[in-house]
PyMOL CGO cylinders between C-alpha atoms (Angstrom):
from pymol import cmd
from pymol.cgo import CYLINDER

trace = [
    CYLINDER, 0.11, 0.02, -0.10, 1.17, 3.55, -0.96, 0.3, 1, 1, 1, 1, 1, 1,
    CYLINDER, 1.17, 3.55, -0.96, 1.85, 6.13, 2.01, 0.3, 1, 1, 1, 1, 1, 1,
    CYLINDER, 1.85, 6.13, 2.01, 3.15, 9.56, 2.39, 0.3, 1, 1, 1, 1, 1, 1,
    CYLINDER, 3.15, 9.56, 2.39, 5.87, 10.27, 4.80, 0.3, 1, 1, 1, 1, 1, 1,
    CYLINDER, 5.87, 10.27, 4.80, 6.22, 13.79, 5.84, 0.3, 1, 1, 1, 1, 1, 1,
    CYLINDER, 6.22, 13.79, 5.84, 9.67, 14.31, 7.88, 0.3, 1, 1, 1, 1, 1, 1,
    CYLINDER, 9.67, 14.31, 7.88, 12.25, 17.05, 7.40, 0.3, 1, 1, 1, 1, 1, 1,
    CYLINDER, 12.25, 17.05, 7.40, 15.09, 15.16, 9.27, 0.3, 1, 1, 1, 1, 1, 1,
    CYLINDER, 15.09, 15.16, 9.27, 17.23, 13.57, 6.50, 0.3, 1, 1, 1, 1, 1, 1,
    CYLINDER, 17.23, 13.57, 6.50, 18.50, 10.59, 8.56, 0.3, 1, 1, 1, 1, 1, 1,
    CYLINDER, 18.50, 10.59, 8.56, 15.29, 9.69, 10.22, 0.3, 1, 1, 1, 1, 1, 1,
    CYLINDER, 15.29, 9.69, 10.22, 13.25, 10.06, 7.30, 0.3, 1, 1, 1, 1, 1, 1,
    CYLINDER, 13.25, 10.06, 7.30, 15.73, 7.82, 5.09, 0.3, 1, 1, 1, 1, 1, 1,
    CYLINDER, 15.73, 7.82, 5.09, 15.61, 5.46, 7.85, 0.3, 1, 1, 1, 1, 1, 1,
    CYLINDER, 15.61, 5.46, 7.85, 11.65, 5.41, 8.10, 0.3, 1, 1, 1, 1, 1, 1,
    CYLINDER, 11.65, 5.41, 8.10, 11.38, 5.04, 4.31, 0.3, 1, 1, 1, 1, 1, 1,
    CYLINDER, 11.38, 5.04, 4.31, 13.86, 2.03, 4.16, 0.3, 1, 1, 1, 1, 1, 1,
    CYLINDER, 13.86, 2.03, 4.16, 12.09, 0.48, 6.96, 0.3, 1, 1, 1, 1, 1, 1,
    CYLINDER, 12.09, 0.48, 6.96, 8.69, 0.71, 5.99, 0.3, 1, 1, 1, 1, 1, 1,
    CYLINDER, 8.69, 0.71, 5.99, 9.43, -0.44, 2.22, 0.3, 1, 1, 1, 1, 1, 1,
    CYLINDER, 9.43, -0.44, 2.22, 11.31, -3.48, 4.06, 0.3, 1, 1, 1, 1, 1, 1,
    CYLINDER, 11.31, -3.48, 4.06, 7.72, -4.03, 5.34, 0.3, 1, 1, 1, 1, 1, 1,
    CYLINDER, 7.72, -4.03, 5.34, 5.90, -3.61, 2.14, 0.3, 1, 1, 1, 1, 1, 1,
    CYLINDER, 5.90, -3.61, 2.14, 4.78, -0.23, 1.94, 0.3, 1, 1, 1, 1, 1, 1,
    CYLINDER, 4.78, -0.23, 1.94, 5.21, 2.02, -1.13, 0.3, 1, 1, 1, 1, 1, 1,
    CYLINDER, 5.21, 2.02, -1.13, 6.63, 5.32, 0.46, 0.3, 1, 1, 1, 1, 1, 1,
    CYLINDER, 6.63, 5.32, 0.46, 6.45, 8.83, -0.97, 0.3, 1, 1, 1, 1, 1, 1,
    CYLINDER, 6.45, 8.83, -0.97, 8.79, 11.34, 1.11, 0.3, 1, 1, 1, 1, 1, 1,
    CYLINDER, 8.79, 11.34, 1.11, 8.35, 14.74, 1.42, 0.3, 1, 1, 1, 1, 1, 1,
    CYLINDER, 8.35, 14.74, 1.42, 10.32, 16.99, 3.82, 0.3, 1, 1, 1, 1, 1, 1,
    CYLINDER, 10.32, 16.99, 3.82, 8.16, 20.37, 4.42, 0.3, 1, 1, 1, 1, 1, 1,
    CYLINDER, 8.16, 20.37, 4.42, 4.64, 20.99, 5.35, 0.3, 1, 1, 1, 1, 1, 1,
    CYLINDER, 4.64, 20.99, 5.35, 3.81, 22.75, 1.90, 0.3, 1, 1, 1, 1, 1, 1,
    CYLINDER, 3.81, 22.75, 1.90, 4.68, 19.74, 0.11, 0.3, 1, 1, 1, 1, 1, 1,
    CYLINDER, 4.68, 19.74, 0.11, 2.86, 17.43, 2.47, 0.3, 1, 1, 1, 1, 1, 1,
    CYLINDER, 2.86, 17.43, 2.47, -0.42, 19.44, 2.27, 0.3, 1, 1, 1, 1, 1, 1,
    CYLINDER, -0.42, 19.44, 2.27, 0.11, 19.37, -1.70, 0.3, 1, 1, 1, 1, 1, 1,
    CYLINDER, 0.11, 19.37, -1.70, 0.45, 15.53, -1.81, 0.3, 1, 1, 1, 1, 1, 1,
    CYLINDER, 0.45, 15.53, -1.81, -2.25, 14.75, 0.83, 0.3, 1, 1, 1, 1, 1, 1,
    CYLINDER, -2.25, 14.75, 0.83, -4.48, 16.74, -1.41, 0.3, 1, 1, 1, 1, 1, 1,
    CYLINDER, -4.48, 16.74, -1.41, -3.79, 15.49, -4.64, 0.3, 1, 1, 1, 1, 1, 1,
    CYLINDER, -3.79, 15.49, -4.64, -3.11, 11.81, -3.85, 0.3, 1, 1, 1, 1, 1, 1,
    CYLINDER, -3.11, 11.81, -3.85, -5.36, 9.12, -2.44, 0.3, 1, 1, 1, 1, 1, 1,
    CYLINDER, -5.36, 9.12, -2.44, -2.78, 7.62, -0.22, 0.3, 1, 1, 1, 1, 1, 1,
    CYLINDER, -2.78, 7.62, -0.22, -3.98, 4.67, 1.81, 0.3, 1, 1, 1, 1, 1, 1,
    CYLINDER, -3.98, 4.67, 1.81, -2.26, 6.38, 4.91, 0.3, 1, 1, 1, 1, 1, 1,
    CYLINDER, -2.26, 6.38, 4.91, 0.16, 9.25, 5.85, 0.3, 1, 1, 1, 1, 1, 1,
    CYLINDER, 0.16, 9.25, 5.85, 3.15, 9.70, 8.41, 0.3, 1, 1, 1, 1, 1, 1,
    CYLINDER, 3.15, 9.70, 8.41, 3.22, 13.24, 9.61, 0.3, 1, 1, 1, 1, 1, 1,
    CYLINDER, 3.22, 13.24, 9.61, 5.76, 14.86, 11.79, 0.3, 1, 1, 1, 1, 1, 1,
    CYLINDER, 5.76, 14.86, 11.79, 4.68, 18.06, 13.46, 0.3, 1, 1, 1, 1, 1, 1,
    CYLINDER, 4.68, 18.06, 13.46, 7.72, 19.84, 13.55, 0.3, 1, 1, 1, 1, 1, 1,
    CYLINDER, 7.72, 19.84, 13.55, 8.14, 20.37, 9.87, 0.3, 1, 1, 1, 1, 1, 1,
    CYLINDER, 8.14, 20.37, 9.87, 9.47, 23.54, 7.92, 0.3, 1, 1, 1, 1, 1, 1,
    CYLINDER, 9.47, 23.54, 7.92, 7.61, 26.05, 5.58, 0.3, 1, 1, 1, 1, 1, 1,
    CYLINDER, 7.61, 26.05, 5.58, 4.11, 24.90, 7.36, 0.3, 1, 1, 1, 1, 1, 1,
    CYLINDER, 4.11, 24.90, 7.36, 4.02, 22.94, 10.76, 0.3, 1, 1, 1, 1, 1, 1,
    CYLINDER, 4.02, 22.94, 10.76, 2.46, 19.55, 10.93, 0.3, 1, 1, 1, 1, 1, 1,
    CYLINDER, 2.46, 19.55, 10.93, -0.49, 20.73, 12.69, 0.3, 1, 1, 1, 1, 1, 1,
    CYLINDER, -0.49, 20.73, 12.69, -1.29, 23.34, 10.01, 0.3, 1, 1, 1, 1, 1, 1,
    CYLINDER, -1.29, 23.34, 10.01, -0.93, 20.68, 7.47, 0.3, 1, 1, 1, 1, 1, 1,
    CYLINDER, -0.93, 20.68, 7.47, -3.49, 18.53, 9.43, 0.3, 1, 1, 1, 1, 1, 1,
    CYLINDER, -3.49, 18.53, 9.43, -6.16, 21.09, 9.82, 0.3, 1, 1, 1, 1, 1, 1,
    CYLINDER, -6.16, 21.09, 9.82, -5.81, 22.20, 6.28, 0.3, 1, 1, 1, 1, 1, 1,
    CYLINDER, -5.81, 22.20, 6.28, -6.26, 18.90, 4.83, 0.3, 1, 1, 1, 1, 1, 1,
    CYLINDER, -6.26, 18.90, 4.83, -9.32, 17.78, 7.31, 0.3, 1, 1, 1, 1, 1, 1,
    CYLINDER, -9.32, 17.78, 7.31, -10.89, 21.37, 6.47, 0.3, 1, 1, 1, 1, 1, 1,
    CYLINDER, -10.89, 21.37, 6.47, -10.52, 20.41, 2.44, 0.3, 1, 1, 1, 1, 1, 1,
    CYLINDER, -10.52, 20.41, 2.44, -12.33, 16.85, 3.50, 0.3, 1, 1, 1, 1, 1, 1,
    CYLINDER, -12.33, 16.85, 3.50, -9.22, 14.53, 2.86, 0.3, 1, 1, 1, 1, 1, 1,
    CYLINDER, -9.22, 14.53, 2.86, -9.98, 11.57, 5.08, 0.3, 1, 1, 1, 1, 1, 1,
    CYLINDER, -9.98, 11.57, 5.08, -6.51, 9.83, 4.45, 0.3, 1, 1, 1, 1, 1, 1,
    CYLINDER, -6.51, 9.83, 4.45, -5.69, 8.35, 7.91, 0.3, 1, 1, 1, 1, 1, 1,
    CYLINDER, -5.69, 8.35, 7.91, -3.05, 10.33, 9.50, 0.3, 1, 1, 1, 1, 1, 1,
    CYLINDER, -3.05, 10.33, 9.50, -0.57, 9.01, 12.05, 0.3, 1, 1, 1, 1, 1, 1,
    CYLINDER, -0.57, 9.01, 12.05, 1.35, 11.71, 13.92, 0.3, 1, 1, 1, 1, 1, 1,
    CYLINDER, 1.35, 11.71, 13.92, 5.07, 11.69, 14.80, 0.3, 1, 1, 1, 1, 1, 1,
    CYLINDER, 5.07, 11.69, 14.80, 5.93, 13.52, 18.38, 0.3, 1, 1, 1, 1, 1, 1,
    CYLINDER, 5.93, 13.52, 18.38, 8.50, 13.96, 20.93, 0.3, 1, 1, 1, 1, 1, 1,
    CYLINDER, 8.50, 13.96, 20.93, 8.27, 11.65, 24.01, 0.3, 1, 1, 1, 1, 1, 1,
    CYLINDER, 8.27, 11.65, 24.01, 7.61, 14.74, 26.07, 0.3, 1, 1, 1, 1, 1, 1,
    CYLINDER, 7.61, 14.74, 26.07, 4.94, 16.32, 23.77, 0.3, 1, 1, 1, 1, 1, 1,
    CYLINDER, 4.94, 16.32, 23.77, 1.74, 15.50, 25.31, 0.3, 1, 1, 1, 1, 1, 1,
    CYLINDER, 1.74, 15.50, 25.31, -0.20, 18.62, 24.66, 0.3, 1, 1, 1, 1, 1, 1,
    CYLINDER, -0.20, 18.62, 24.66, 0.79, 18.14, 21.01, 0.3, 1, 1, 1, 1, 1, 1,
    CYLINDER, 0.79, 18.14, 21.01, -0.47, 14.64, 20.91, 0.3, 1, 1, 1, 1, 1, 1,
    CYLINDER, -0.47, 14.64, 20.91, -3.67, 15.83, 22.25, 0.3, 1, 1, 1, 1, 1, 1,
    CYLINDER, -3.67, 15.83, 22.25, -4.00, 18.91, 19.94, 0.3, 1, 1, 1, 1, 1, 1,
    CYLINDER, -4.00, 18.91, 19.94, -3.06, 16.66, 16.94, 0.3, 1, 1, 1, 1, 1, 1,
    CYLINDER, -3.06, 16.66, 16.94, -5.92, 13.95, 17.68, 0.3, 1, 1, 1, 1, 1, 1,
    CYLINDER, -5.92, 13.95, 17.68, -8.34, 16.90, 18.12, 0.3, 1, 1, 1, 1, 1, 1,
    CYLINDER, -8.34, 16.90, 18.12, -7.34, 18.09, 14.84, 0.3, 1, 1, 1, 1, 1, 1,
    CYLINDER, -7.34, 18.09, 14.84, -8.10, 15.10, 13.07, 0.3, 1, 1, 1, 1, 1, 1,
    CYLINDER, -8.10, 15.10, 13.07, -4.89, 12.66, 13.38, 0.3, 1, 1, 1, 1, 1, 1,
    CYLINDER, -4.89, 12.66, 13.38, -6.07, 8.83, 13.66, 0.3, 1, 1, 1, 1, 1, 1,
    CYLINDER, -6.07, 8.83, 13.66, -2.96, 7.82, 15.96, 0.3, 1, 1, 1, 1, 1, 1,
    CYLINDER, -2.96, 7.82, 15.96, 0.39, 8.94, 17.16, 0.3, 1, 1, 1, 1, 1, 1,
    CYLINDER, 0.39, 8.94, 17.16, 3.80, 7.35, 17.53, 0.3, 1, 1, 1, 1, 1, 1,
    CYLINDER, 3.80, 7.35, 17.53, 6.43, 8.87, 20.03, 0.3, 1, 1, 1, 1, 1, 1,
    CYLINDER, 6.43, 8.87, 20.03, 10.04, 9.37, 18.66, 0.3, 1, 1, 1, 1, 1, 1,
    CYLINDER, 10.04, 9.37, 18.66, 12.34, 7.24, 18.70, 0.3, 1, 1, 1, 1, 1, 1,
    CYLINDER, 12.34, 7.24, 18.70, 10.21, 5.41, 16.40, 0.3, 1, 1, 1, 1, 1, 1,
    CYLINDER, 10.21, 5.41, 16.40, 9.95, 1.39, 16.59, 0.3, 1, 1, 1, 1, 1, 1,
    CYLINDER, 9.95, 1.39, 16.59, 9.25, 0.46, 12.74, 0.3, 1, 1, 1, 1, 1, 1,
    CYLINDER, 9.25, 0.46, 12.74, 7.57, -2.75, 13.40, 0.3, 1, 1, 1, 1, 1, 1,
    CYLINDER, 7.57, -2.75, 13.40, 4.96, -0.83, 15.71, 0.3, 1, 1, 1, 1, 1, 1,
    CYLINDER, 4.96, -0.83, 15.71, 4.81, 1.98, 13.05, 0.3, 1, 1, 1, 1, 1, 1,
    CYLINDER, 4.81, 1.98, 13.05, 4.22, -0.48, 10.48, 0.3, 1, 1, 1, 1, 1, 1,
    CYLINDER, 4.22, -0.48, 10.48, 1.49, -2.11, 12.44, 0.3, 1, 1, 1, 1, 1, 1,
    CYLINDER, 1.49, -2.11, 12.44, -0.15, 0.97, 13.35, 0.3, 1, 1, 1, 1, 1, 1,
    CYLINDER, -0.15, 0.97, 13.35, -0.28, 1.88, 9.96, 0.3, 1, 1, 1, 1, 1, 1,
    CYLINDER, -0.28, 1.88, 9.96, -1.69, -1.44, 8.88, 0.3, 1, 1, 1, 1, 1, 1,
    CYLINDER, -1.69, -1.44, 8.88, -4.35, -0.86, 11.59, 0.3, 1, 1, 1, 1, 1, 1,
    CYLINDER, -4.35, -0.86, 11.59, -5.42, 2.50, 10.20, 0.3, 1, 1, 1, 1, 1, 1,
    CYLINDER, -5.42, 2.50, 10.20, -5.88, 1.43, 6.74, 0.3, 1, 1, 1, 1, 1, 1,
    CYLINDER, -5.88, 1.43, 6.74, -8.17, -1.44, 7.84, 0.3, 1, 1, 1, 1, 1, 1,
    CYLINDER, -8.17, -1.44, 7.84, -10.17, 0.82, 10.11, 0.3, 1, 1, 1, 1, 1, 1,
    CYLINDER, -10.17, 0.82, 10.11, -10.48, 3.29, 7.02, 0.3, 1, 1, 1, 1, 1, 1,
    CYLINDER, -10.48, 3.29, 7.02, -11.64, 0.33, 5.09, 0.3, 1, 1, 1, 1, 1, 1,
    CYLINDER, -11.64, 0.33, 5.09, -13.93, -1.06, 7.56, 0.3, 1, 1, 1, 1, 1, 1,
    CYLINDER, -13.93, -1.06, 7.56, -11.89, -4.09, 8.11, 0.3, 1, 1, 1, 1, 1, 1,
    CYLINDER, -11.89, -4.09, 8.11, -11.50, -5.47, 11.71, 0.3, 1, 1, 1, 1, 1, 1,
    CYLINDER, -11.50, -5.47, 11.71, -8.90, -8.39, 11.21, 0.3, 1, 1, 1, 1, 1, 1,
    CYLINDER, -8.90, -8.39, 11.21, -5.32, -8.68, 10.01, 0.3, 1, 1, 1, 1, 1, 1,
    CYLINDER, -5.32, -8.68, 10.01, -5.99, -11.59, 7.74, 0.3, 1, 1, 1, 1, 1, 1,
    CYLINDER, -5.99, -11.59, 7.74, -8.49, -10.83, 4.77, 0.3, 1, 1, 1, 1, 1, 1,
    CYLINDER, -8.49, -10.83, 4.77, -10.47, -13.55, 3.14, 0.3, 1, 1, 1, 1, 1, 1,
    CYLINDER, -10.47, -13.55, 3.14, -12.53, -13.91, 0.18, 0.3, 1, 1, 1, 1, 1, 1,
    CYLINDER, -12.53, -13.91, 0.18, -13.62, -17.54, -0.81, 0.3, 1, 1, 1, 1, 1, 1,
    CYLINDER, -13.62, -17.54, -0.81, -10.65, -19.89, -0.34, 0.3, 1, 1, 1, 1, 1, 1,
    CYLINDER, -10.65, -19.89, -0.34, -8.30, -16.93, -0.70, 0.3, 1, 1, 1, 1, 1, 1,
    CYLINDER, -8.30, -16.93, -0.70, -6.51, -15.82, 2.38, 0.3, 1, 1, 1, 1, 1, 1,
    CYLINDER, -6.51, -15.82, 2.38, -4.18, -12.72, 2.86, 0.3, 1, 1, 1, 1, 1, 1,
    CYLINDER, -4.18, -12.72, 2.86, -2.00, -11.67, 5.81, 0.3, 1, 1, 1, 1, 1, 1,
    CYLINDER, -2.00, -11.67, 5.81, -1.09, -8.22, 5.50, 0.3, 1, 1, 1, 1, 1, 1,
    CYLINDER, -1.09, -8.22, 5.50, 1.62, -8.42, 8.27, 0.3, 1, 1, 1, 1, 1, 1,
    CYLINDER, 1.62, -8.42, 8.27, 3.38, -11.53, 7.08, 0.3, 1, 1, 1, 1, 1, 1,
    CYLINDER, 3.38, -11.53, 7.08, 2.55, -10.63, 3.39, 0.3, 1, 1, 1, 1, 1, 1,
    CYLINDER, 2.55, -10.63, 3.39, 1.75, -14.33, 2.71, 0.3, 1, 1, 1, 1, 1, 1,
    CYLINDER, 1.75, -14.33, 2.71, -1.46, -15.65, 0.52, 0.3, 1, 1, 1, 1, 1, 1,
    CYLINDER, -1.46, -15.65, 0.52, -3.07, -18.75, 0.72, 0.3, 1, 1, 1, 1, 1, 1,
    CYLINDER, -3.07, -18.75, 0.72, -5.54, -20.53, -1.47, 0.3, 1, 1, 1, 1, 1, 1,
    CYLINDER, -5.54, -20.53, -1.47, -7.18, -23.70, 0.08, 0.3, 1, 1, 1, 1, 1, 1,
    CYLINDER, -7.18, -23.70, 0.08, -4.82, -23.64, 2.75, 0.3, 1, 1, 1, 1, 1, 1,
    CYLINDER, -4.82, -23.64, 2.75, -1.78, -23.88, 0.48, 0.3, 1, 1, 1, 1, 1, 1,
    CYLINDER, -1.78, -23.88, 0.48, 0.59, -21.32, 0.00, 0.3, 1, 1, 1, 1, 1, 1,
    CYLINDER, 0.59, -21.32, 0.00, 0.74, -19.03, -2.93, 0.3, 1, 1, 1, 1, 1, 1,
    CYLINDER, 0.74, -19.03, -2.93, 3.84, -17.12, -4.15, 0.3, 1, 1, 1, 1, 1, 1,
    CYLINDER, 3.84, -17.12, -4.15, 3.08, -13.57, -5.31, 0.3, 1, 1, 1, 1, 1, 1,
    CYLINDER, 3.08, -13.57, -5.31, 5.24, -10.76, -6.49, 0.3, 1, 1, 1, 1, 1, 1,
    CYLINDER, 5.24, -10.76, -6.49, 5.61, -7.41, -4.70, 0.3, 1, 1, 1, 1, 1, 1,
    CYLINDER, 5.61, -7.41, -4.70, 2.97, -5.73, -7.01, 0.3, 1, 1, 1, 1, 1, 1,
    CYLINDER, 2.97, -5.73, -7.01, 0.74, -8.86, -7.45, 0.3, 1, 1, 1, 1, 1, 1,
    CYLINDER, 0.74, -8.86, -7.45, 0.42, -8.88, -3.45, 0.3, 1, 1, 1, 1, 1, 1,
    CYLINDER, 0.42, -8.88, -3.45, -0.17, -4.97, -3.10, 0.3, 1, 1, 1, 1, 1, 1,
    CYLINDER, -0.17, -4.97, -3.10, -2.89, -5.11, -6.06, 0.3, 1, 1, 1, 1, 1, 1,
    CYLINDER, -2.89, -5.11, -6.06, -4.67, -8.15, -4.06, 0.3, 1, 1, 1, 1, 1, 1,
    CYLINDER, -4.67, -8.15, -4.06, -4.47, -6.38, -0.77, 0.3, 1, 1, 1, 1, 1, 1,
    CYLINDER, -4.47, -6.38, -0.77, -5.90, -3.20, -2.13, 0.3, 1, 1, 1, 1, 1, 1,
    CYLINDER, -5.90, -3.20, -2.13, -8.79, -5.12, -4.07, 0.3, 1, 1, 1, 1, 1, 1,
    CYLINDER, -8.79, -5.12, -4.07, -9.48, -6.99, -0.88, 0.3, 1, 1, 1, 1, 1, 1,
    CYLINDER, -9.48, -6.99, -0.88, -9.69, -4.39, 1.57, 0.3, 1, 1, 1, 1, 1, 1,
    CYLINDER, -9.69, -4.39, 1.57, -12.11, -2.71, -0.84, 0.3, 1, 1, 1, 1, 1, 1,
    CYLINDER, -12.11, -2.71, -0.84, -13.95, -5.72, -1.34, 0.3, 1, 1, 1, 1, 1, 1,
    CYLINDER, -13.95, -5.72, -1.34, -17.38, -5.12, -3.14, 0.3, 1, 1, 1, 1, 1, 1,
    CYLINDER, -17.38, -5.12, -3.14, -16.19, -1.71, -4.55, 0.3, 1, 1, 1, 1, 1, 1,
    CYLINDER, -16.19, -1.71, -4.55, -15.26, -1.35, -8.04, 0.3, 1, 1, 1, 1, 1, 1,
    CYLINDER, -15.26, -1.35, -8.04, -11.71, 0.25, -8.31, 0.3, 1, 1, 1, 1, 1, 1,
    CYLINDER, -11.71, 0.25, -8.31, -10.39, 1.75, -11.60, 0.3, 1, 1, 1, 1, 1, 1,
    CYLINDER, -10.39, 1.75, -11.60, -7.16, 1.21, -13.17, 0.3, 1, 1, 1, 1, 1, 1,
    CYLINDER, -7.16, 1.21, -13.17, -5.86, 4.61, -12.12, 0.3, 1, 1, 1, 1, 1, 1,
    CYLINDER, -5.86, 4.61, -12.12, -6.91, 4.19, -8.35, 0.3, 1, 1, 1, 1, 1, 1,
    CYLINDER, -6.91, 4.19, -8.35, -5.10, 0.64, -8.39, 0.3, 1, 1, 1, 1, 1, 1,
    CYLINDER, -5.10, 0.64, -8.39, -1.83, 2.39, -10.07, 0.3, 1, 1, 1, 1, 1, 1,
    CYLINDER, -1.83, 2.39, -10.07, -2.33, 4.98, -7.44, 0.3, 1, 1, 1, 1, 1, 1,
    CYLINDER, -2.33, 4.98, -7.44, -2.24, 2.36, -4.43, 0.3, 1, 1, 1, 1, 1, 1,
    CYLINDER, -2.24, 2.36, -4.43, 0.85, 0.18, -5.54, 0.3, 1, 1, 1, 1, 1, 1,
    CYLINDER, 0.85, 0.18, -5.54, 3.11, 2.52, -7.57, 0.3, 1, 1, 1, 1, 1, 1,
    CYLINDER, 3.11, 2.52, -7.57, 5.44, 5.14, -5.79, 0.3, 1, 1, 1, 1, 1, 1,
    CYLINDER, 5.44, 5.14, -5.79, 6.92, 8.33, -7.40, 0.3, 1, 1, 1, 1, 1, 1,
    CYLINDER, 6.92, 8.33, -7.40, 9.66, 7.38, -10.15, 0.3, 1, 1, 1, 1, 1, 1,
    CYLINDER, 9.66, 7.38, -10.15, 8.12, 3.88, -10.67, 0.3, 1, 1, 1, 1, 1, 1,
    CYLINDER, 8.12, 3.88, -10.67, 7.73, 3.29, -14.54, 0.3, 1, 1, 1, 1, 1, 1,
    CYLINDER, 7.73, 3.29, -14.54, 4.35, 2.02, -15.08, 0.3, 1, 1, 1, 1, 1, 1,
    CYLINDER, 4.35, 2.02, -15.08, 3.37, 0.37, -18.03, 0.3, 1, 1, 1, 1, 1, 1,
    CYLINDER, 3.37, 0.37, -18.03, 0.19, 1.10, -20.04, 0.3, 1, 1, 1, 1, 1, 1,
    CYLINDER, 0.19, 1.10, -20.04, -0.95, -2.39, -19.29, 0.3, 1, 1, 1, 1, 1, 1,
    CYLINDER, -0.95, -2.39, -19.29, 0.68, -2.92, -16.08, 0.3, 1, 1, 1, 1, 1, 1,
    CYLINDER, 0.68, -2.92, -16.08, -2.54, -3.78, -13.96, 0.3, 1, 1, 1, 1, 1, 1,
    CYLINDER, -2.54, -3.78, -13.96, -3.92, -6.10, -16.50, 0.3, 1, 1, 1, 1, 1, 1,
    CYLINDER, -3.92, -6.10, -16.50, -0.96, -8.11, -16.51, 0.3, 1, 1, 1, 1, 1, 1,
    CYLINDER, -0.96, -8.11, -16.51, -1.06, -8.25, -12.73, 0.3, 1, 1, 1, 1, 1, 1,
    CYLINDER, -1.06, -8.25, -12.73, -4.48, -9.31, -12.73, 0.3, 1, 1, 1, 1, 1, 1,
    CYLINDER, -4.48, -9.31, -12.73, -4.02, -12.00, -15.27, 0.3, 1, 1, 1, 1, 1, 1,
    CYLINDER, -4.02, -12.00, -15.27, -1.20, -13.39, -13.16, 0.3, 1, 1, 1, 1, 1, 1,
    CYLINDER, -1.20, -13.39, -13.16, -3.33, -13.36, -9.95, 0.3, 1, 1, 1, 1, 1, 1,
    CYLINDER, -3.33, -13.36, -9.95, -6.36, -15.12, -11.62, 0.3, 1, 1, 1, 1, 1, 1,
    CYLINDER, -6.36, -15.12, -11.62, -3.80, -17.63, -12.98, 0.3, 1, 1, 1, 1, 1, 1,
    CYLINDER, -3.80, -17.63, -12.98, -2.53, -18.63, -9.28, 0.3, 1, 1, 1, 1, 1, 1,
    CYLINDER, -2.53, -18.63, -9.28, -5.48, -17.81, -7.47, 0.3, 1, 1, 1, 1, 1, 1,
    CYLINDER, -5.48, -17.81, -7.47, -8.71, -18.75, -9.81, 0.3, 1, 1, 1, 1, 1, 1,
    CYLINDER, -8.71, -18.75, -9.81, -10.35, -17.14, -12.26, 0.3, 1, 1, 1, 1, 1, 1,
    CYLINDER, -10.35, -17.14, -12.26, -13.29, -16.02, -10.26, 0.3, 1, 1, 1, 1, 1, 1,
    CYLINDER, -13.29, -16.02, -10.26, -11.50, -14.12, -7.53, 0.3, 1, 1, 1, 1, 1, 1,
    CYLINDER, -11.50, -14.12, -7.53, -11.20, -10.69, -9.42, 0.3, 1, 1, 1, 1, 1, 1,
    CYLINDER, -11.20, -10.69, -9.42, -14.01, -9.72, -11.23, 0.3, 1, 1, 1, 1, 1, 1,
    CYLINDER, -14.01, -9.72, -11.23, -13.76, -7.07, -14.55, 0.3, 1, 1, 1, 1, 1, 1,
    CYLINDER, -13.76, -7.07, -14.55, -16.31, -4.22, -14.73, 0.3, 1, 1, 1, 1, 1, 1,
    CYLINDER, -16.31, -4.22, -14.73, -16.22, -3.48, -18.41, 0.3, 1, 1, 1, 1, 1, 1,
    CYLINDER, -16.22, -3.48, -18.41, -15.46, -0.11, -19.03, 0.3, 1, 1, 1, 1, 1, 1,
    CYLINDER, -15.46, -0.11, -19.03, -14.69, 0.67, -15.31, 0.3, 1, 1, 1, 1, 1, 1,
    CYLINDER, -14.69, 0.67, -15.31, -12.34, -1.47, -13.43, 0.3, 1, 1, 1, 1, 1, 1,
    CYLINDER, -12.34, -1.47, -13.43, -11.68, -4.50, -11.01, 0.3, 1, 1, 1, 1, 1, 1,
    CYLINDER, -11.68, -4.50, -11.01, -13.25, -5.84, -8.10, 0.3, 1, 1, 1, 1, 1, 1,
    CYLINDER, -13.25, -5.84, -8.10, -13.29, -8.54, -5.28, 0.3, 1, 1, 1, 1, 1, 1,
    CYLINDER, -13.29, -8.54, -5.28, -16.65, -9.78, -4.33, 0.3, 1, 1, 1, 1, 1, 1,
    CYLINDER, -16.65, -9.78, -4.33, -17.94, -8.56, -0.90, 0.3, 1, 1, 1, 1, 1, 1,
    CYLINDER, -17.94, -8.56, -0.90, -18.37, -12.13, 0.98, 0.3, 1, 1, 1, 1, 1, 1,
    CYLINDER, -18.37, -12.13, 0.98, -22.29, -12.42, 0.86, 0.3, 1, 1, 1, 1, 1, 1,
    CYLINDER, -22.29, -12.42, 0.86, -22.96, -9.05, -0.96, 0.3, 1, 1, 1, 1, 1, 1,
    CYLINDER, -22.96, -9.05, -0.96, -23.20, -7.32, -4.00, 0.3, 1, 1, 1, 1, 1, 1,
    CYLINDER, -23.20, -7.32, -4.00, -20.72, -4.40, -5.41, 0.3, 1, 1, 1, 1, 1, 1,
    CYLINDER, -20.72, -4.40, -5.41, -20.77, -0.97, -3.16, 0.3, 1, 1, 1, 1, 1, 1,
]
cmd.load_cgo(trace, "trace")
């Protein structure tokens, strides 16, 4: 899943980006508040990690601005250990969670996954559709109890569709969620990934809505 990281400290930012990418996230990194507000308004990120002490425009102002514009992206705030008033103010301004510096990457990744699940109305870490089960934490997929090997892009695409089960997602929406800045995207990349997923997981798992996009059916329900 694709997230935005807003952090001005070069060492911390580089470490967070590398650590989160190792845990399966596609990370776009900005270093000031103006850029953070612009990207949050322009791109449908799965979640954002926002440092409050950003240059040009502090994180609190960014948070207030994007919430006023109706941006609903889950936001996790980074705060200093002794900044309790900031944490309270951030939550009141529309933050969904916070993590205290220094950051434990495993906890940060788990909290981000939880925020994305909550925003999608999903309670469990494991997603299931028919006999296909996806575990976001371990990035493993099973079909009928047998492990299935997927590429990074295939896993990210499947996870996005399963998180939004019952909802039709366009090719552009899917590309936004599985590719970050600088990635080369072939014009038929999504179609190729869908073809591979159908071959590995069964032709009926991902449905094509002609002229619109793709969906994974909601268990027992119709498209949203």
